[in-house]
C-alpha positions as CSV (number, residue, x, y, z in Angstrom):
1,M,189.3,-198.0,-103.3
2,L,188.7,-198.4,-99.6
3,N,191.2,-201.2,-99.2
4,E,193.8,-198.9,-100.6
5,K,193.0,-196.4,-97.9
6,L,193.2,-199.1,-95.3
7,N,196.5,-200.3,-96.5
8,W,197.7,-196.7,-96.2
9,R,196.6,-196.3,-92.6
10,Y,198.6,-197.5,-89.6
11,A,198.6,-196.8,-85.8
12,T,200.7,-193.6,-86.2
13,K,203.4,-193.3,-83.5
14,A,204.5,-189.8,-84.1
15,M,202.3,-186.9,-85.4
16,D,203.3,-183.5,-86.6
17,P,201.7,-180.8,-84.5
18,A,202.3,-178.2,-87.2
19,K,199.9,-180.0,-89.6
20,I,196.4,-179.2,-88.8
21,V,193.4,-181.5,-89.6
22,P,190.6,-179.4,-91.2
23,R,187.5,-179.2,-89.2
24,A,185.5,-180.5,-92.1
25,K,187.5,-183.8,-92.0
26,L,186.8,-184.1,-88.3
27,D,183.2,-183.5,-88.8
28,A,183.0,-186.2,-91.6
29,I,184.8,-188.7,-89.2
30,L,182.4,-187.8,-86.4
31,Q,179.4,-188.3,-88.8
32,A,180.7,-191.8,-89.7
33,I,181.1,-192.6,-85.9
34,N,177.5,-191.5,-85.4
35,L,176.4,-193.8,-88.3
36,A,178.1,-196.9,-86.7
37,P,175.8,-199.8,-86.0
38,T,175.1,-200.6,-82.3
39,S,173.1,-203.3,-80.6
40,S,169.4,-202.5,-80.8
41,G,170.3,-199.0,-82.0
42,L,171.0,-197.8,-78.5
43,Q,174.3,-196.0,-79.1
44,P,175.4,-196.5,-75.5
45,F,178.4,-194.2,-75.7
46,E,179.5,-190.6,-76.2
47,V,182.5,-189.1,-78.0
48,F,184.5,-186.2,-76.5
49,V,186.6,-184.1,-78.8
50,V,189.4,-182.6,-76.7
51,T,191.5,-179.7,-78.1
52,N,192.2,-177.9,-74.7
53,A,196.0,-178.1,-74.3
54,E,196.0,-178.3,-70.5
55,I,193.5,-181.2,-70.5
56,R,195.3,-183.0,-73.2
57,A,198.6,-182.6,-71.1
58,K,196.8,-184.3,-68.2
59,I,195.5,-187.1,-70.3
60,R,199.0,-187.6,-71.8
61,D,200.3,-188.0,-68.2
62,A,197.6,-190.6,-67.6
63,A,198.5,-192.4,-70.8
64,W,202.2,-193.3,-70.4
65,N,203.4,-190.1,-72.0
66,Q,202.2,-191.0,-75.5
67,A,203.0,-188.0,-77.6
68,Q,200.2,-188.4,-80.1
69,I,197.8,-187.2,-77.5
70,T,199.1,-183.7,-77.4
71,D,200.7,-183.6,-80.9
72,S,197.5,-184.5,-82.8
73,T,195.0,-181.9,-83.9
74,Y,192.1,-183.5,-82.0
75,L,191.9,-186.1,-79.3
76,L,188.8,-188.3,-79.4
77,V,187.7,-190.0,-76.2
78,F,185.2,-192.8,-76.5
79,A,183.1,-193.2,-73.3
80,A,180.6,-195.8,-72.7
81,W,177.5,-195.8,-70.5
82,D,178.3,-197.1,-67.1
83,N,174.9,-199.0,-67.1
84,Y,171.7,-199.4,-68.9
85,T,168.7,-197.8,-67.3
86,A,165.1,-197.5,-68.2
87,E,165.5,-193.7,-68.8
88,R,168.3,-194.2,-71.3
89,I,166.4,-196.8,-73.2
90,D,163.2,-194.8,-73.1
91,A,165.0,-191.9,-74.7
92,V,166.0,-194.1,-77.6
93,V,162.3,-195.2,-77.9
94,N,161.0,-191.7,-77.9
95,Q,163.5,-190.5,-80.5
96,T,162.7,-193.4,-82.7
97,H,159.0,-192.7,-82.4
98,A,159.5,-189.0,-83.2
99,E,161.8,-189.5,-86.1
100,R,160.3,-192.6,-87.8
101,G,156.8,-192.5,-86.6
102,T,157.0,-196.1,-85.5
103,P,154.0,-196.9,-83.3
104,M,154.8,-196.9,-79.6
105,E,153.0,-200.1,-79.1
106,M,155.5,-201.7,-81.5
107,L,158.5,-200.1,-80.0
108,N,157.5,-200.9,-76.5
109,A,157.0,-204.6,-77.3
110,Y,160.6,-204.7,-78.4
111,Y,162.3,-202.5,-75.8
112,D,160.3,-203.7,-72.9
113,N,161.8,-207.2,-73.6
114,L,165.2,-205.6,-73.8
115,K,164.7,-203.9,-70.5
116,A,163.7,-207.2,-69.0
117,S,167.0,-208.7,-70.2
118,Y,169.3,-205.7,-69.5
119,L,168.1,-204.0,-66.4
120,P,168.5,-206.9,-63.9
121,R,172.1,-207.5,-65.0
122,A,175.1,-206.2,-63.0
123,A,176.2,-202.8,-63.9
124,E,179.6,-204.1,-64.8
125,V,178.1,-206.6,-67.3
126,N,176.1,-203.8,-68.9
127,Y,179.1,-201.5,-69.0
128,D,181.1,-204.2,-70.8
129,H,178.3,-204.6,-73.4
130,A,178.3,-200.9,-73.9
131,A,181.9,-200.7,-74.2
132,R,181.8,-203.3,-77.0
133,Q,179.4,-201.1,-78.9
134,A,181.8,-198.1,-78.5
135,Y,184.5,-200.3,-80.1
136,I,182.4,-200.8,-83.1
137,A,182.1,-197.0,-83.5
138,L,185.9,-196.7,-82.8
139,G,186.5,-199.1,-85.8
140,V,184.2,-197.2,-88.1
141,G,186.0,-193.9,-87.0
142,L,189.4,-195.5,-87.9
143,V,188.1,-196.5,-91.3
144,A,186.6,-193.0,-91.9
145,A,189.8,-191.3,-90.9
146,A,191.6,-193.5,-93.4
147,F,189.1,-192.5,-96.0
148,E,189.8,-188.9,-95.3
149,E,193.6,-189.6,-95.2
150,V,193.8,-188.5,-91.6
151,D,196.1,-190.3,-89.4
152,A,194.6,-192.0,-86.3
153,T,195.8,-194.1,-83.4
154,P,193.4,-196.3,-81.4
155,M,194.7,-196.4,-77.8
156,E,193.8,-198.5,-74.8
157,G,197.1,-197.7,-73.1
158,F,195.9,-195.2,-70.5
159,N,194.5,-195.1,-66.9
160,P,190.7,-195.0,-67.4
161,D,190.0,-194.0,-63.9
162,A,192.3,-191.0,-64.3
163,V,190.8,-190.0,-67.6
164,D,187.4,-190.3,-66.1
165,E,188.3,-188.0,-63.4
166,I,190.0,-185.5,-65.7
167,L,186.9,-185.3,-67.9
168,G,184.3,-185.7,-65.2
169,L,182.8,-188.7,-66.9
170,R,181.5,-190.6,-63.8
171,A,179.1,-187.7,-62.9
172,K,177.8,-188.1,-66.5
173,G,177.3,-191.8,-66.1
174,L,180.1,-192.6,-68.4
175,R,183.4,-194.5,-68.4
176,S,186.3,-194.0,-70.8
177,V,186.9,-196.8,-73.2
178,S,189.5,-195.8,-75.8
179,L,191.4,-192.8,-77.1
180,M,191.8,-191.8,-80.7
181,P,194.2,-189.0,-81.6
182,L,193.6,-187.5,-85.1
183,G,196.5,-185.7,-86.9
184,Y,199.1,-186.1,-89.6
185,R,202.0,-188.4,-89.4
186,A,205.4,-186.8,-88.7
187,A,208.2,-187.1,-91.5
188,E,210.6,-188.3,-88.9
189,G,210.6,-190.1,-85.5
190,D,208.0,-192.7,-86.2
191,W,209.5,-196.2,-86.4
192,L,206.3,-197.6,-88.0
193,N,205.9,-195.0,-90.8
194,G,206.5,-196.8,-94.1
195,A,206.8,-200.3,-92.5
196,K,205.2,-203.2,-94.3
197,K,201.7,-203.9,-93.1
198,V,201.6,-207.4,-91.5
199,R,198.4,-209.4,-91.5
200,K,197.4,-213.1,-91.6
201,P,197.2,-214.8,-94.9
202,M,193.5,-214.8,-96.1
203,S,193.7,-218.6,-95.9
204,E,194.3,-218.4,-92.2
205,L,191.8,-215.7,-91.5
206,V,188.8,-216.8,-93.5
207,T,187.2,-220.2,-93.5
208,E,184.4,-220.7,-96.1
209,I,181.6,-223.0,-95.1
210,A,179.5,-224.0,-98.2
């Protein structure tokens, strides 16, 4: 069951660099990320899969020396659009028309309203919105990793400006949002491995309104 996989997963603190995640499992996780829902289907983010050792060492330096960044098999960097633009929204419209055959008149009626709402807003407001969409995909990626029994750690503990510079993200109109190393937990050295998962009682989390 999915919940059994989610109970198995945890934010892995130590990964075994000798245990390699198969490429097929990475591809399955990336496909799940691609299938994540986003507002108006815009997918306003990109995912970078970093395996280059030198680049990962630089990112580790920008992330408080967290070892998972270099000990994992793959490092995923989620980077959100720095702003919404007419060109970016039009690209979604054109792809939707090409793949679904939805009439352009119908698509433009919806997305022109979207542009009227998004484009006048400050870039920082739009970036914050795009970043929230990236977090939805991050969550789906974590679930997919658990389903594949691959360890993953969601990370906000890094200097985004430094990571943006290391990966040249600003030139691409992107800003780093979160890191997610993928690997296998180490047998030793991880204080969280085997610890009881602590969550709110369902009675405190869920309120049913009939």
